[in-house]
C-alpha positions as CSV (number, residue, x, y, z in Angstrom):
1,M,5.3,25.4,-4.6
2,I,3.7,21.8,-4.6
3,R,0.6,20.5,-6.0
4,I,-0.6,17.1,-3.9
5,L,-3.1,14.8,-4.5
6,I,-4.1,12.6,-1.4
7,A,-5.6,9.5,-2.2
8,D,-7.3,7.2,1.2
9,R,-11.0,6.1,1.6
10,D,-10.7,7.5,5.3
11,A,-12.7,11.1,5.4
12,A,-11.2,11.9,8.8
13,L,-7.6,11.3,7.8
14,I,-8.2,13.4,4.8
15,I,-9.4,16.2,7.0
16,G,-6.6,15.8,9.1
17,F,-4.4,15.7,6.5
18,R,-5.6,19.0,5.1
19,S,-5.4,20.9,8.2
20,I,-1.8,20.0,8.6
21,I,-0.4,20.4,5.3
22,S,-2.8,23.2,3.8
23,F,-1.0,26.0,5.5
24,Q,2.4,24.9,4.7
25,S,4.5,27.5,2.9
26,Y,5.3,24.8,0.2
27,C,2.0,23.6,-0.7
28,L,0.1,24.9,-3.5
29,C,-3.2,23.0,-3.6
30,I,-4.5,19.8,-2.2
31,D,-6.9,17.4,-4.1
32,E,-8.7,14.7,-2.9
33,A,-9.1,11.0,-4.5
34,W,-11.8,9.0,-2.4
35,T,-12.2,6.0,-4.8
36,S,-10.2,4.2,-7.4
37,G,-12.4,6.1,-10.3
38,D,-11.5,9.4,-8.4
39,L,-7.4,8.9,-8.3
40,L,-7.4,7.6,-12.2
41,A,-9.4,10.8,-13.4
42,S,-7.5,13.1,-11.3
43,L,-4.2,11.5,-12.6
44,Q,-5.2,11.9,-16.2
45,N,-6.7,15.4,-16.0
46,G,-4.4,17.2,-13.8
47,R,-0.8,17.3,-13.0
48,Y,0.8,16.8,-9.6
49,D,4.0,17.2,-7.8
50,L,3.1,14.8,-5.1
51,L,0.8,11.8,-4.7
52,V,-0.2,10.7,-1.0
53,V,-1.5,7.1,-1.0
54,E,-2.7,4.4,1.3
55,P,-2.3,1.4,-1.3
56,A,-4.4,-1.0,0.9
57,C,-7.4,1.3,0.2
58,F,-6.8,0.6,-3.3
59,G,-6.7,-3.2,-3.2
60,G,-3.0,-3.9,-2.9
61,T,0.0,-3.4,-1.0
62,G,1.8,-1.1,-3.5
63,E,3.8,-2.3,-6.2
64,G,0.9,-2.8,-8.9
65,L,-0.8,0.8,-8.0
66,I,2.5,2.2,-8.2
67,A,3.0,0.9,-11.7
68,E,-0.6,2.0,-12.8
69,I,0.3,5.5,-11.6
70,R,3.8,5.4,-13.6
71,Q,1.9,4.9,-16.9
72,I,-0.3,8.1,-16.2
73,Q,2.2,10.2,-14.8
74,S,5.9,9.0,-15.0
75,D,7.3,11.7,-13.1
76,I,4.9,12.1,-10.3
77,K,6.4,11.7,-6.7
78,I,4.7,9.3,-4.6
79,L,4.5,9.0,-0.6
80,V,2.9,5.8,0.5
81,F,1.1,7.2,4.0
82,T,-0.2,4.0,5.3
83,S,-1.3,1.6,8.3
84,M,0.9,-1.5,6.6
85,D,4.0,-2.0,8.5
86,E,7.1,-0.3,7.4
87,L,9.6,-3.3,7.5
88,T,7.1,-5.6,5.9
89,F,6.0,-3.8,2.8
90,G,8.3,-0.7,2.9
91,A,11.4,-2.0,0.8
92,R,8.9,-3.3,-1.9
93,V,7.1,0.0,-2.5
94,I,10.2,1.8,-2.4
95,Q,11.8,-0.6,-4.8
96,A,8.6,-0.3,-7.0
97,G,9.1,3.4,-7.2
98,A,8.0,5.3,-4.5
99,Q,10.1,8.1,-2.9
100,G,8.8,8.1,0.4
101,F,7.2,5.6,3.3
102,L,5.5,6.6,6.4
103,M,3.3,4.8,8.7
104,K,-0.1,6.5,10.0
105,T,1.4,6.4,13.8
106,C,3.6,9.3,12.8
107,S,4.0,12.5,14.4
108,C,2.5,15.7,12.7
109,L,5.9,16.9,12.3
110,E,6.9,13.4,10.7
111,L,4.2,14.1,8.2
112,E,5.2,17.7,7.6
113,R,8.6,16.6,7.0
114,A,7.8,13.7,4.6
115,V,5.7,15.9,2.3
116,A,8.2,18.3,2.1
117,C,11.0,16.2,1.2
118,V,9.1,13.8,-1.0
119,G,7.5,16.8,-3.0
120,T,10.5,18.4,-3.5
121,G,12.4,15.4,-5.2
122,R,14.1,14.1,-1.8
123,P,13.6,10.6,-0.4
124,F,12.0,10.2,2.7
125,I,12.4,6.7,4.9
126,S,13.0,5.6,8.2
127,A,16.6,4.5,9.4
128,E,15.2,1.1,9.9
129,L,13.8,0.8,6.3
130,A,17.2,2.4,4.8
131,E,19.1,-0.4,6.7
132,Q,16.8,-3.1,5.2
133,L,17.1,-1.7,1.9
134,A,20.9,-1.7,2.0
135,T,20.9,-5.4,3.2
136,K,18.2,-6.5,0.8
137,G,20.7,-7.9,-1.8
138,G,22.6,-9.5,1.0
139,H,21.4,-11.6,4.0
140,R,17.5,-12.2,4.3
141,W,16.1,-9.2,6.5
142,P,14.7,-11.3,9.7
143,G,11.1,-9.8,9.1
144,P,7.8,-11.4,9.5
145,L,7.0,-14.4,7.5
146,H,4.1,-12.6,5.4
147,G,6.8,-10.2,3.9
148,E,7.7,-12.9,2.0
149,L,4.7,-13.2,0.1
150,T,4.3,-11.3,-3.5
151,E,1.6,-8.9,-4.1
152,R,-0.8,-11.3,-5.1
153,E,0.2,-13.9,-2.9
154,F,-0.9,-11.5,-0.2
155,Q,-4.2,-10.4,-1.6
156,V,-5.1,-14.3,-1.6
157,F,-3.7,-14.3,1.8
158,A,-6.1,-11.5,2.9
159,M,-9.1,-12.9,1.4
160,I,-8.6,-16.1,2.8
161,V,-8.2,-14.7,6.5
162,C,-11.7,-13.0,5.5
163,G,-13.1,-16.7,5.0
164,K,-13.1,-16.5,1.2
165,K,-13.0,-19.9,-0.4
166,I,-11.0,-20.5,-3.6
167,T,-14.1,-20.2,-6.2
168,E,-15.1,-16.7,-4.4
169,I,-11.5,-15.5,-4.4
170,G,-10.9,-16.7,-8.0
171,N,-14.2,-14.3,-9.2
172,I,-12.9,-11.5,-7.3
173,L,-9.3,-11.6,-8.6
174,N,-10.6,-12.7,-12.1
175,L,-8.5,-15.7,-11.8
176,S,-9.3,-19.5,-12.4
177,A,-9.6,-21.5,-9.2
178,K,-6.3,-23.8,-10.3
179,T,-4.3,-20.2,-10.3
180,V,-5.9,-19.3,-6.9
181,S,-5.1,-22.8,-5.7
182,T,-1.3,-22.6,-6.9
183,H,-0.9,-19.3,-4.7
184,K,-2.5,-20.8,-1.9
185,T,-0.2,-23.6,-2.2
186,R,2.8,-21.2,-2.2
187,I,1.5,-19.3,0.9
188,L,1.4,-22.3,2.9
189,A,4.8,-23.1,1.5
190,K,6.3,-19.9,2.3
191,L,4.9,-19.6,5.7
192,H,5.3,-23.1,6.6
193,F,1.5,-23.9,7.0
194,K,-0.7,-26.9,6.3
195,S,-4.1,-25.4,5.9
196,S,-6.4,-22.1,5.7
197,S,-7.0,-22.1,9.3
198,D,-3.1,-22.1,10.2
199,I,-3.3,-18.8,7.9
200,I,-6.2,-17.3,9.7
201,Q,-4.5,-18.1,13.0
202,Y,-1.4,-16.4,11.9
203,A,-3.1,-13.5,11.0
204,I,-4.8,-12.9,14.1
205,S,-1.1,-13.5,16.1
206,Q,0.2,-11.0,14.0
207,G,-2.9,-8.2,14.1
208,L,-3.4,-8.3,10.4
209,L,-7.5,-9.0,10.7
210,T,-8.1,-5.3,10.0
211,E,-5.4,-4.7,7.1
212,C,-6.8,-7.9,5.6
213,E,-10.5,-6.9,5.3
214,T,-9.6,-3.3,4.5
215,L,-7.6,-4.9,1.5
216,Y,-10.6,-7.0,0.7
217,L,-13.1,-4.5,0.5
218,A,-10.8,-2.0,-1.2
219,Y,-10.1,-4.5,-3.9
220,L,-13.8,-5.0,-4.6
221,D,-14.2,-1.1,-5.0
222,W,-11.0,-0.7,-7.0
223,R,-12.1,-3.2,-9.4
224,A,-15.8,-2.2,-9.7
225,A,-14.8,1.5,-10.4
C-alpha cells in the first residue's frame, strides 16, 4: 500500500487526482499540501511513500526543491507532475533525484501507471526523456535554448519576463543587484540575446508566459511561508 502526498496549488487538479487515484488498490491514503508551509509540515510530521509535486508551484524548476525534500525525508519517492516541458526540465529533475516525470497533459491511465510505478520504487519516464538521459553525457541534446539555464538563472529569467527590474528581482530572491546582473548577463549569453526585450520576446515565442508568471508568484509564496 502507498501513502501519497500531493503538492500543488491547483485545487481542481488535486480534486481530479483524488478522484482518479483514491480507489486504486495500491493507495492507502492521499494527503494534500497547498502551500510551501503545508508541504514542509507534512513531510516533517508524517511518513509518505510518494510525493507527487508541481515544482513550478513552489518557486523553482525542481532541483532545489528536491534537495530540500531529501533533507526531511531522504527515502521518499518523488513523481514530478507538472506543466513544465519534459525535454527542457525532465532530465534535470531526474538527475536531481526524482524517480518519475509526467506532464499534466497526460491521460488518466498514464497518471495511474506513473503513481503505481514510482510509488512502488520503479522509475517512470517517457521514451523521449530516457533517450535524452542516455545521451546527456555525450552530444548536446537539441532542446530549447532556455533548457541550458540553471534553476537560479531560470528564476531570474521568469522575473524578467514578468517585467521585474534588477533591484526588484534582488529583493525577491534575496540577492544583491550585482549578483542578479551577473545572472542576467549569463542568461543573455546562453540565449544569444542582447536585452531584456529579447528575453521577453523569446518567452512569448516559446509559450512560456504562464509558466514564468506561475514560477514568480509561487516563489513569493514559497519564501513567505
